[in-house]
VMD Tcl script that draws the C-alpha trace (Angstrom):
set ca {
  {-16.62 24.44 -16.47}
  {-19.98 23.41 -14.91}
  {-17.88 22.05 -11.99}
  {-19.83 21.49 -8.80}
  {-18.98 23.75 -5.71}
  {-17.48 26.48 -8.00}
  {-19.36 29.80 -7.57}
  {-19.43 31.93 -10.53}
  {-20.27 35.39 -9.65}
  {-22.49 36.97 -12.40}
  {-22.20 40.75 -12.32}
  {-25.47 42.41 -12.78}
  {-25.68 45.84 -14.55}
  {-26.29 48.42 -11.97}
  {-27.09 52.15 -12.20}
  {-25.50 55.10 -10.62}
  {-28.26 55.22 -8.01}
  {-28.08 51.55 -7.00}
  {-24.25 51.98 -6.40}
  {-24.42 54.43 -3.87}
  {-20.98 53.93 -2.37}
  {-19.34 57.05 -3.23}
  {-17.92 55.81 -6.64}
  {-17.40 58.58 -9.07}
  {-16.45 58.54 -12.65}
  {-13.32 60.61 -12.84}
  {-12.78 59.86 -16.49}
  {-16.05 61.71 -17.41}
  {-15.64 64.80 -15.07}
  {-14.55 68.17 -16.04}
  {-11.96 68.38 -13.34}
  {-8.44 68.99 -14.25}
  {-6.08 66.07 -13.46}
  {-2.30 65.71 -13.57}
  {-1.19 63.18 -16.03}
  {1.21 60.40 -15.06}
  {2.20 56.77 -15.32}
  {1.75 54.29 -12.53}
  {5.09 53.22 -11.07}
  {6.30 50.00 -12.41}
  {7.47 49.04 -9.12}
  {3.98 48.21 -7.92}
  {4.27 44.97 -9.64}
  {4.18 42.04 -7.19}
  {7.26 39.97 -6.28}
  {7.71 36.57 -8.00}
  {7.02 34.83 -4.74}
  {4.39 36.17 -2.69}
  {1.40 35.56 -0.43}
  {-1.63 37.89 -0.68}
  {-5.16 38.40 0.89}
  {-7.76 39.99 -1.56}
  {-11.28 41.06 -0.81}
  {-13.40 40.99 -4.00}
  {-16.62 42.78 -4.14}
  {-19.20 43.99 -6.50}
  {-21.98 46.69 -6.28}
  {-24.67 44.01 -5.79}
  {-23.11 43.24 -2.41}
  {-21.44 39.99 -3.67}
  {-17.97 39.31 -2.12}
  {-15.49 36.82 -1.68}
  {-12.29 36.49 0.28}
  {-9.33 35.24 -1.91}
  {-5.94 33.91 -0.55}
  {-3.05 33.58 -2.98}
  {0.27 31.82 -2.39}
  {2.51 32.32 -5.46}
  {5.97 30.50 -6.15}
  {8.16 30.31 -9.21}
  {6.19 27.43 -10.64}
  {2.70 27.08 -8.91}
  {-0.08 29.16 -7.58}
  {-2.39 28.16 -5.04}
  {-5.59 30.12 -4.35}
  {-8.53 29.58 -1.82}
  {-11.69 31.38 -2.63}
  {-14.22 31.69 0.17}
  {-17.95 33.01 -0.27}
  {-20.81 32.47 1.86}
  {-21.90 29.45 -0.13}
  {-18.64 27.59 -0.70}
  {-14.85 27.38 -0.34}
  {-13.09 26.55 -3.64}
  {-9.48 25.94 -4.03}
  {-7.32 26.17 -7.16}
  {-3.83 24.93 -7.82}
  {-2.17 26.28 -11.09}
  {1.03 24.81 -11.97}
  {2.11 21.87 -14.02}
  {-1.18 20.53 -13.36}
  {-4.27 22.90 -12.94}
  {-6.69 21.57 -10.41}
  {-9.73 22.86 -8.63}
  {-11.49 21.28 -5.62}
  {-13.65 21.70 -2.52}
  {-14.32 19.45 0.52}
  {-15.93 16.86 -1.50}
  {-15.24 17.30 -5.07}
  {-12.02 17.66 -7.29}
  {-11.17 17.98 -11.01}
  {-8.52 19.17 -13.28}
  {-9.10 22.55 -15.10}
  {-9.08 22.21 -18.83}
  {-9.05 25.88 -19.72}
  {-6.07 28.40 -19.12}
  {-8.45 31.18 -18.49}
  {-10.16 31.25 -14.86}
  {-11.69 34.71 -15.08}
  {-15.08 33.34 -14.49}
  {-14.05 31.18 -11.51}
  {-11.46 33.16 -9.50}
  {-11.37 37.05 -10.25}
  {-14.73 37.65 -12.25}
  {-14.48 40.63 -14.45}
  {-17.10 42.01 -17.08}
  {-15.96 40.38 -20.46}
  {-15.51 43.96 -21.78}
  {-13.05 44.88 -19.21}
  {-11.32 41.50 -19.21}
  {-10.70 41.88 -22.88}
  {-9.62 45.34 -22.79}
  {-7.05 44.67 -19.98}
  {-6.04 41.24 -21.46}
  {-6.65 39.68 -18.10}
  {-6.97 35.97 -17.59}
  {-8.22 35.93 -14.06}
  {-5.45 34.02 -12.59}
  {-4.16 36.09 -9.78}
  {-4.17 39.53 -8.41}
  {-0.57 40.01 -9.44}
  {-1.64 39.29 -13.06}
  {-4.31 41.89 -12.72}
  {-1.81 44.48 -11.66}
  {0.46 43.41 -14.49}
  {-2.26 43.73 -16.95}
  {-3.13 47.36 -15.82}
  {0.65 48.39 -16.17}
  {0.53 47.08 -19.81}
  {-2.86 48.18 -20.97}
  {-3.27 50.79 -23.72}
  {-5.51 53.51 -21.95}
  {-6.76 56.63 -23.56}
  {-5.78 58.59 -20.51}
  {-3.63 58.11 -17.55}
  {-4.12 60.59 -14.67}
  {-3.69 61.04 -10.95}
  {-6.73 62.00 -8.95}
  {-6.81 64.98 -6.87}
  {-6.03 64.42 -3.23}
  {-5.21 61.21 -1.51}
  {-7.40 58.33 -0.03}
  {-7.03 56.21 3.05}
  {-7.09 52.47 2.43}
  {-6.93 50.09 5.44}
  {-5.50 52.95 7.47}
  {-2.79 53.61 4.98}
  {-2.80 56.94 3.11}
  {-2.73 56.13 -0.50}
  {-2.25 57.81 -3.98}
  {-5.03 57.43 -6.58}
  {-3.90 56.51 -10.11}
  {-6.57 56.35 -12.79}
  {-6.52 54.83 -16.22}
  {-9.33 55.76 -18.60}
  {-10.39 53.80 -21.66}
  {-13.12 55.39 -24.06}
  {-15.36 54.07 -26.63}
  {-15.27 50.36 -25.74}
  {-17.75 47.94 -27.46}
  {-20.30 49.67 -29.59}
  {-18.65 53.00 -28.82}
  {-20.74 53.96 -25.95}
  {-19.00 52.28 -22.98}
  {-16.18 53.79 -21.09}
  {-13.83 52.05 -18.38}
  {-12.32 53.63 -15.50}
  {-9.45 51.68 -13.60}
  {-8.55 53.19 -10.35}
  {-5.37 51.93 -8.53}
  {-4.69 53.11 -4.90}
  {-1.25 52.44 -3.89}
  {1.04 53.31 -0.91}
  {3.60 55.92 -2.07}
  {7.12 56.33 -0.98}
  {5.90 58.63 1.90}
  {3.14 56.37 3.02}
  {3.11 53.99 6.13}
  {5.56 51.14 5.26}
  {4.07 47.70 5.18}
  {4.40 45.60 8.36}
  {6.57 43.02 6.58}
  {10.02 43.99 6.01}
  {10.31 41.96 2.93}
  {7.79 44.19 1.10}
  {8.61 47.83 0.20}
  {6.34 50.77 -1.12}
  {5.04 51.49 -3.45}
  {2.62 48.63 -3.06}
  {-1.06 48.25 -4.53}
  {-3.77 48.53 -1.74}
  {-6.76 48.54 -3.90}
  {-7.91 48.30 -7.52}
  {-11.42 49.64 -8.69}
  {-12.80 48.93 -12.23}
  {-15.85 50.68 -13.42}
  {-17.65 50.46 -16.66}
  {-20.08 53.24 -17.54}
  {-22.24 54.52 -20.23}
  {-20.43 57.56 -21.81}
  {-23.66 59.04 -22.97}
  {-25.60 59.46 -19.76}
  {-22.76 58.69 -17.43}
  {-24.44 55.85 -15.52}
  {-22.37 53.07 -14.01}
  {-23.13 49.61 -15.71}
  {-20.42 47.52 -13.93}
  {-18.30 47.96 -10.78}
  {-15.76 45.51 -9.29}
  {-13.24 46.25 -6.42}
  {-10.32 44.54 -5.18}
  {-9.04 45.48 -1.72}
  {-5.50 43.95 -0.75}
  {-5.06 44.30 2.86}
  {-2.13 41.78 3.06}
  {0.93 41.19 0.91}
  {4.00 39.28 2.00}
  {6.62 36.78 1.06}
  {6.04 33.08 1.77}
  {7.23 32.04 5.17}
  {9.82 29.16 5.56}
  {10.30 26.58 2.69}
  {7.46 26.48 0.19}
  {7.33 23.51 -2.12}
  {5.53 23.39 -5.36}
  {3.82 20.16 -4.56}
  {0.15 19.46 -4.93}
  {-1.59 20.11 -1.67}
  {-4.97 18.32 -2.44}
  {-7.87 17.54 0.13}
  {-7.70 14.14 1.92}
  {-10.21 11.44 0.64}
  {-11.15 13.28 -2.59}
  {-10.41 11.86 -5.98}
  {-9.42 14.41 -8.66}
  {-11.07 13.66 -12.01}
  {-8.85 14.15 -15.09}
  {-5.49 13.60 -13.42}
  {-2.74 11.83 -15.49}
  {-1.79 8.53 -14.03}
  {1.66 7.80 -12.96}
  {4.11 5.06 -12.04}
  {4.43 4.28 -8.45}
  {8.06 5.17 -7.54}
  {8.25 2.37 -4.87}
  {5.91 -0.51 -4.68}
  {5.27 -3.89 -3.25}
  {7.39 -6.75 -4.44}
  {5.88 -9.97 -6.09}
  {7.15 -12.32 -3.35}
  {6.82 -11.21 0.41}
  {5.15 -11.98 3.54}
  {3.85 -9.14 6.02}
  {1.71 -8.13 8.84}
  {-0.81 -5.32 8.69}
  {-2.92 -3.35 11.18}
  {-6.26 -2.91 9.52}
  {-8.25 -0.22 11.33}
  {-11.92 0.57 10.76}
  {-12.17 4.03 11.78}
  {-16.05 4.19 11.94}
  {-16.45 0.78 13.50}
  {-13.71 1.55 16.09}
  {-12.20 -2.03 15.09}
  {-8.68 -3.08 14.64}
  {-7.80 -6.09 12.50}
  {-4.43 -7.77 12.48}
  {-3.80 -9.35 9.08}
  {-0.88 -11.65 8.21}
  {-0.39 -12.03 4.54}
  {1.91 -14.17 2.27}
  {2.16 -13.37 -1.55}
  {4.25 -15.54 -4.08}
  {3.67 -14.80 -7.65}
  {6.19 -17.52 -8.68}
  {4.30 -20.18 -6.92}
  {0.97 -18.21 -7.41}
  {-0.04 -18.57 -3.82}
  {-1.72 -16.05 -1.65}
  {-2.64 -16.69 1.89}
  {-3.98 -14.40 4.74}
  {-4.89 -14.83 8.24}
  {-7.40 -12.45 9.83}
  {-10.28 -12.10 12.13}
  {-13.33 -12.52 10.01}
  {-16.37 -12.21 12.18}
  {-19.51 -11.82 10.30}
  {-20.29 -8.21 11.55}
  {-16.72 -6.88 10.67}
  {-15.48 -5.38 7.57}
  {-12.61 -7.79 7.00}
  {-9.91 -7.03 4.24}
  {-9.24 -8.99 1.25}
  {-12.52 -11.06 1.79}
  {-14.29 -9.29 -0.89}
  {-17.90 -10.61 -1.26}
  {-17.02 -14.13 -0.09}
  {-18.71 -15.76 2.92}
  {-16.64 -17.54 5.33}
  {-17.75 -20.19 8.14}
  {-19.46 -18.58 11.00}
  {-18.28 -20.82 13.81}
  {-14.80 -19.33 14.31}
  {-13.06 -16.09 13.94}
  {-9.39 -16.50 13.27}
  {-9.30 -17.81 9.50}
  {-6.59 -18.92 7.47}
  {-7.44 -18.61 3.73}
  {-4.90 -20.13 1.22}
  {-5.42 -19.68 -2.57}
  {-3.38 -22.00 -4.84}
  {-3.79 -20.39 -8.26}
  {-1.47 -22.92 -10.01}
  {-3.91 -25.75 -9.14}
  {-7.16 -23.83 -8.67}
  {-7.71 -24.86 -5.11}
  {-8.69 -22.98 -1.87}
  {-7.99 -24.05 1.63}
  {-9.76 -22.61 4.71}
  {-8.53 -23.55 8.19}
  {-9.60 -22.62 11.71}
  {-6.59 -20.52 12.68}
  {-7.30 -20.91 16.49}
  {-7.09 -24.77 16.40}
  {-5.14 -25.26 13.10}
  {-7.88 -27.48 11.87}
  {-8.99 -27.91 8.29}
  {-12.45 -26.76 7.58}
  {-12.74 -27.22 3.69}
  {-10.90 -27.66 0.44}
  {-12.56 -26.62 -2.63}
  {-12.35 -24.58 -5.96}
  {-11.15 -21.00 -5.36}
  {-14.09 -18.76 -4.73}
  {-14.23 -15.96 -7.20}
  {-15.98 -13.54 -4.84}
  {-12.85 -13.23 -2.76}
  {-10.81 -9.89 -2.78}
  {-7.66 -11.39 -4.33}
  {-9.30 -13.04 -7.34}
  {-9.50 -11.49 -10.72}
  {-12.12 -12.68 -13.21}
  {-10.69 -12.92 -16.73}
  {-13.91 -14.48 -18.43}
  {-17.29 -14.44 -17.03}
  {-18.53 -16.99 -19.48}
  {-15.82 -19.66 -18.87}
  {-15.38 -18.50 -15.44}
  {-11.58 -18.20 -15.86}
  {-9.94 -16.50 -13.05}
  {-6.37 -15.46 -12.10}
  {-4.60 -13.99 -8.91}
  {-4.66 -10.17 -8.69}
  {-1.53 -8.20 -8.62}
  {-0.14 -7.29 -5.17}
  {-1.26 -3.66 -5.59}
  {-4.81 -4.86 -6.54}
  {-4.87 -7.36 -3.61}
  {-3.74 -4.79 -0.92}
  {-5.23 -1.58 -2.40}
  {-8.25 -2.96 -4.34}
  {-7.04 -0.97 -7.45}
  {-4.88 -1.45 -10.34}
  {-1.32 0.01 -10.13}
  {-1.92 1.77 -13.45}
  {-4.87 3.73 -11.98}
  {-2.75 5.71 -9.45}
  {-1.90 9.49 -9.88}
  {0.79 11.44 -7.95}
  {-0.94 13.66 -5.41}
  {1.91 15.43 -3.96}
  {3.80 15.02 -0.45}
  {2.07 14.81 2.99}
  {3.41 14.54 6.30}
  {2.36 11.79 8.75}
  {1.52 12.22 12.28}
  {5.08 11.27 13.26}
  {6.41 13.90 10.85}
  {7.64 11.59 8.19}
  {7.61 13.14 4.54}
  {5.51 10.76 2.54}
  {4.57 10.57 -1.31}
  {0.98 10.33 -1.98}
  {-0.65 8.38 -4.82}
  {-4.48 8.40 -5.25}
  {-6.95 6.08 -6.91}
  {-10.46 4.93 -6.79}
  {-12.31 1.89 -7.11}
  {-14.90 1.24 -9.81}
  {-18.46 2.35 -8.62}
  {-20.60 -0.50 -7.52}
  {-23.43 -1.80 -9.79}
  {-25.66 -1.38 -6.89}
  {-26.00 2.28 -5.90}
  {-22.77 3.59 -7.18}
  {-20.65 3.49 -4.08}
  {-16.98 3.67 -4.40}
  {-13.72 4.04 -2.53}
  {-10.99 6.58 -2.77}
  {-7.62 4.95 -2.11}
  {-4.58 6.84 -0.90}
  {-1.27 5.16 -0.96}
  {1.61 6.69 1.06}
  {5.30 5.84 0.59}
  {8.18 7.14 2.48}
  {10.20 9.59 0.21}
  {13.52 8.43 1.64}
  {14.88 5.01 2.46}
  {14.16 3.84 5.91}
  {15.61 0.76 7.73}
  {12.61 -1.70 7.94}
  {13.18 -5.18 9.07}
  {16.99 -4.79 8.23}
  {16.21 -3.49 4.76}
  {16.71 0.06 3.79}
  {14.40 1.26 1.06}
  {11.32 3.46 0.55}
  {8.51 1.52 2.21}
  {4.71 1.59 2.17}
  {3.78 3.60 5.16}
  {-0.11 3.31 4.96}
  {-2.95 2.73 2.77}
  {-6.17 4.80 3.56}
  {-9.55 3.90 1.94}
  {-12.32 6.39 2.11}
  {-15.66 4.66 1.40}
  {-18.08 6.90 -0.47}
  {-21.83 6.62 -1.30}
  {-23.17 7.50 -4.60}
  {-23.24 11.25 -3.66}
  {-19.55 11.18 -2.81}
  {-20.15 11.39 1.05}
  {-17.82 9.62 3.16}
  {-19.51 6.66 4.99}
  {-16.62 4.82 6.15}
  {-12.89 4.95 6.39}
  {-10.32 2.31 6.80}
  {-6.37 2.37 7.41}
  {-4.00 -0.20 6.66}
  {-0.56 0.21 8.10}
  {2.42 -2.05 7.68}
  {4.07 -3.16 10.86}
  {6.27 -6.24 9.60}
  {7.45 -6.92 6.16}
  {9.89 -9.42 4.53}
  {10.77 -9.07 0.89}
  {11.44 -12.61 -0.56}
  {12.20 -11.49 -4.14}
  {15.19 -13.57 -5.46}
  {15.08 -15.87 -2.61}
  {12.71 -18.51 -1.07}
  {9.50 -17.81 0.48}
  {9.08 -18.51 4.28}
  {6.76 -21.43 3.81}
  {6.89 -22.06 7.51}
  {4.61 -19.26 8.09}
  {1.67 -20.93 5.98}
  {0.69 -24.59 5.97}
  {-2.18 -26.59 4.46}
  {-1.13 -29.72 6.31}
  {-4.20 -30.30 8.19}
  {-6.06 -30.39 4.95}
  {-3.88 -33.02 3.33}
  {-4.86 -36.66 2.70}
  {-2.09 -39.10 3.45}
  {-1.87 -42.63 2.00}
  {0.69 -45.43 1.95}
  {2.86 -43.63 -0.65}
  {2.84 -40.29 1.12}
  {5.55 -40.98 3.79}
  {9.06 -40.53 2.08}
  {12.55 -39.78 2.85}
  {15.59 -38.50 1.10}
  {19.45 -37.99 1.81}
  {20.94 -34.46 1.83}
  {24.21 -35.24 0.23}
  {27.57 -34.70 2.19}
  {26.10 -32.61 4.90}
  {25.53 -32.62 8.47}
  {22.83 -31.60 10.97}
  {24.96 -28.94 12.80}
  {25.68 -27.34 9.34}
  {21.86 -27.34 8.60}
  {21.13 -25.78 11.88}
  {23.72 -23.04 11.36}
  {21.98 -22.16 8.06}
  {18.60 -22.35 9.78}
  {16.50 -25.45 9.76}
  {13.38 -23.22 8.68}
  {15.23 -21.78 5.73}
  {16.37 -25.32 4.79}
  {12.93 -26.64 5.10}
  {11.40 -23.96 2.98}
  {14.00 -24.39 0.18}
  {13.75 -28.33 0.30}
  {9.93 -27.97 0.11}
  {10.13 -26.06 -3.14}
  {12.93 -28.29 -4.51}
  {10.83 -31.35 -3.79}
  {7.59 -29.86 -5.14}
  {9.22 -28.95 -8.41}
  {10.78 -32.32 -8.96}
  {7.48 -34.10 -7.98}
  {5.31 -31.84 -10.03}
  {3.09 -30.83 -7.12}
  {2.11 -27.85 -5.10}
  {4.30 -26.72 -2.40}
  {1.42 -26.92 -0.11}
  {1.25 -30.70 -0.54}
  {4.84 -31.25 0.71}
  {4.99 -31.14 4.43}
  {5.79 -32.26 7.93}
  {9.73 -32.18 7.61}
  {12.13 -33.42 10.29}
  {15.79 -34.23 9.80}
  {18.18 -36.99 11.30}
  {21.89 -37.40 10.87}
  {22.84 -41.03 9.55}
  {26.44 -41.42 8.94}
  {27.85 -38.77 6.58}
  {24.36 -37.65 5.24}
  {21.32 -36.09 6.73}
  {18.10 -37.75 6.09}
  {15.01 -35.60 5.49}
  {11.71 -37.15 6.19}
  {8.56 -35.70 4.92}
  {5.07 -36.25 3.32}
  {3.47 -35.62 0.04}
  {-0.32 -35.31 0.33}
  {-2.47 -37.19 -2.03}
  {-4.49 -35.27 -4.63}
  {-7.38 -33.60 -3.22}
  {-10.00 -35.07 -5.47}
  {-11.81 -31.68 -5.66}
  {-12.98 -30.14 -8.82}
  {-10.55 -27.05 -9.29}
  {-11.34 -23.63 -10.37}
  {-10.61 -22.55 -13.76}
  {-7.60 -20.63 -13.09}
  {-5.37 -19.14 -15.81}
  {-2.53 -21.84 -16.80}
  {-3.94 -24.25 -14.22}
  {-2.03 -27.57 -13.68}
  {-3.68 -30.85 -13.02}
  {-3.09 -32.58 -9.68}
  {-1.24 -35.76 -9.76}
  {-1.60 -38.53 -7.26}
  {1.03 -39.32 -4.44}
  {2.23 -42.38 -6.26}
  {2.63 -40.36 -9.54}
  {4.55 -37.54 -7.54}
  {6.64 -40.18 -5.81}
  {7.57 -41.91 -9.12}
  {8.55 -38.59 -10.83}
  {10.67 -37.50 -7.97}
  {12.28 -40.87 -7.95}
  {12.93 -40.97 -11.59}
  {14.70 -37.58 -11.41}
  {16.87 -38.81 -8.40}
  {17.74 -42.00 -10.27}
  {19.28 -39.84 -12.99}
  {21.03 -37.27 -11.02}
  {21.39 -35.13 -7.75}
  {19.01 -32.39 -7.30}
  {20.61 -29.08 -6.37}
  {18.82 -26.31 -4.50}
  {19.91 -23.08 -2.55}
  {19.53 -21.71 0.95}
  {19.76 -18.05 1.23}
  {21.06 -16.13 4.05}
  {20.11 -12.94 5.66}
  {22.79 -11.25 3.47}
  {21.42 -13.06 0.31}
  {24.34 -15.26 0.28}
  {23.64 -18.65 -1.31}
  {24.60 -22.15 0.18}
  {23.96 -25.14 -2.41}
  {22.52 -28.38 -0.92}
  {21.90 -31.45 -2.92}
  {19.51 -34.34 -2.78}
  {21.63 -37.35 -3.23}
  {20.85 -39.51 -6.22}
  {19.16 -42.85 -5.71}
  {18.37 -41.80 -2.08}
  {14.54 -41.67 -2.14}
  {12.87 -44.04 -0.05}
  {9.49 -44.77 1.31}
  {8.88 -45.01 5.09}
  {7.09 -48.41 5.56}
  {3.70 -48.61 7.31}
  {4.96 -51.73 9.31}
  {8.52 -52.32 10.50}
  {10.02 -55.87 9.77}
  {9.83 -58.27 12.86}
  {12.66 -58.30 15.33}
  {14.73 -61.72 15.14}
  {13.82 -64.10 18.01}
  {16.13 -63.94 20.98}
  {18.03 -67.05 22.34}
  {16.08 -69.28 24.85}
  {18.94 -69.04 27.23}
  {18.80 -65.92 29.27}
  {21.06 -66.83 32.29}
  {20.50 -68.57 35.60}
  {18.07 -67.80 38.42}
  {18.90 -67.96 41.95}
  {16.72 -71.12 42.44}
  {18.54 -72.99 39.62}
  {21.91 -71.84 41.02}
  {21.00 -73.32 44.50}
  {19.89 -76.77 42.88}
  {22.91 -76.78 40.72}
  {25.03 -76.21 43.80}
  {23.24 -79.14 45.72}
  {23.70 -81.36 42.71}
  {27.43 -80.51 42.35}
  {28.01 -81.12 46.22}
  {26.37 -84.42 45.93}
  {28.33 -85.30 42.71}
  {31.49 -84.30 44.50}
  {30.89 -86.41 47.30}
  {29.95 -89.30 45.12}
  {33.08 -88.90 43.18}
  {35.28 -88.62 46.32}
  {33.64 -91.77 47.89}
  {33.92 -93.80 44.59}
  {37.58 -92.70 44.37}
  {38.48 -93.83 47.88}
  {36.63 -97.08 47.18}
  {38.52 -97.56 43.94}
  {41.96 -97.12 45.79}
  {40.76 -99.35 48.60}
  {39.62 -101.99 46.23}
  {42.75 -101.73 44.16}
  {44.88 -102.20 47.31}
  {42.77 -105.21 48.09}
  {42.94 -106.70 44.81}
  {46.81 -106.03 44.48}
  {47.25 -107.57 47.79}
  {45.41 -110.50 47.05}
  {47.04 -111.00 43.72}
  {50.33 -110.69 45.40}
  {49.31 -113.26 47.94}
  {47.85 -115.65 45.28}
  {50.85 -115.37 42.94}
  {53.26 -115.39 45.93}
}
mol new
graphics top color blue
foreach p $ca { graphics top sphere $p radius 0.5 }
foreach p [lrange $ca 0 end-1] q [lrange $ca 1 end] { graphics top cylinder $p $q radius 0.2 }
display resetview
């Protein structure tokens, strides 16, 4: 294999004198032995655990632990130099603390139980397990099968010695002796009530020269422990954390993030002892990605990639509009616009399609959050969280950097069962762990992303109230508009939720006007007779040279947007839907011919009449004047009566 970390024990030839451990060649002795078969019941059970001490006459040894189930075998092999693990099942994997790879060959005799090739061939042993070694011995074609005289004690247990002899191996001068010591029916019973005698306690394999009776090779297997697995044993892979297994077959992730959502993550830098809180919005339909995070210069901020951010503030809002190729950066603390420019390709959510033309596109949600492609994950088995939640593990790695070869191993952990999360019951993303490695594969950093709020917007409207580029919009005379919502009332909209109405209305207006949803902003509503009037603004075109995004649309001016919206509304009502928490739909309509421009100056108010009522002073003067007038009229009247009497009397006197 040539795999790092796998210790292959090469057995050296040793002579009888160098193996002064009491080994004797019973197959070459002149003693009389009783012939006999080894009991078939010494075979291991189908499911078992075993501990084996493997040793050779050159004082090389290893401690090997086995866990065998109906469909998998897990082995740990410990030597003075390394600890190597093997998993043999549907997938064959070997790994240690810093390295992992699939096994390409079925035979592992050189890596787990190393036997001399001549012995392995004679026994048809593939080196997989101690159980297979015993099975191979039972089925081997020996020249002689005998029982040794007397018993031996193995691990404090009296044992019977059975010996299988094979003559004239190889060139005809090599013999093989296989000695199996097992606990008989009258021996001490095993400590586990699940295991019954007879049971194999040790195996000794000797290759010797039949001419001079010298030992050429010697391998022993002491088996101090055999038991059945405790509790429920799964056949899942049990791979080391933070280690990528080369050669694994990629698999489809059973649960994944949707293409429209907004969420909040805790992003923990384990080595730097820093916790970031990241708010993210992703809308593949509108092709907009936004995230808010603390991006101080000395911090490993997620999603930033290799881009540089302004140094004069920490809380940053980054909005990428891939439909129009624009990037908005805002000071999150003060809700102030810092810059509008073409999307920077160095950000972590940007995928470069063509270096020559600088064409870019938005990454998939899996690539944005995990920094790897969805197709690059392999299934890594199940794992339990600190809270005891059973999780499914998917593993991937990023491409090595061009400078030094550093890379990251990414572990994606999903719940195996539906959990209620923000009123939704479904398998959810529990955490994403990134192990940052140097070119030697040593861990130099670790980050953990944990989801603590999530809203799936698939099949409904994105919550545009959570992201806004309004501070970056240029407003002109034609920006301020209003439109009627047909046959509706403000209480009815409030019942639906004004924020939901606003988000749905924003998309409806943006689509009808041919602009980005980010340019439609600043809504408020007023009830006027039988309709609700929605007031809003459409920002002017940015005037910025956009990035060369895939399928990019050109910005239109505010006048062009208004005219396009007006031409649509002159022809028909514009329908849109507001989605409830239960995904129920309520249809609303922009009334035909109802678009209007909010004027910059209101028309002057008509002049009021000059008479505004009498003051106290004028009433006093009027009273005095009327008093004098009344007195005058009274005096005049009396004079007129008196005068008439005089004239009448005179006339009477004259004509009398």
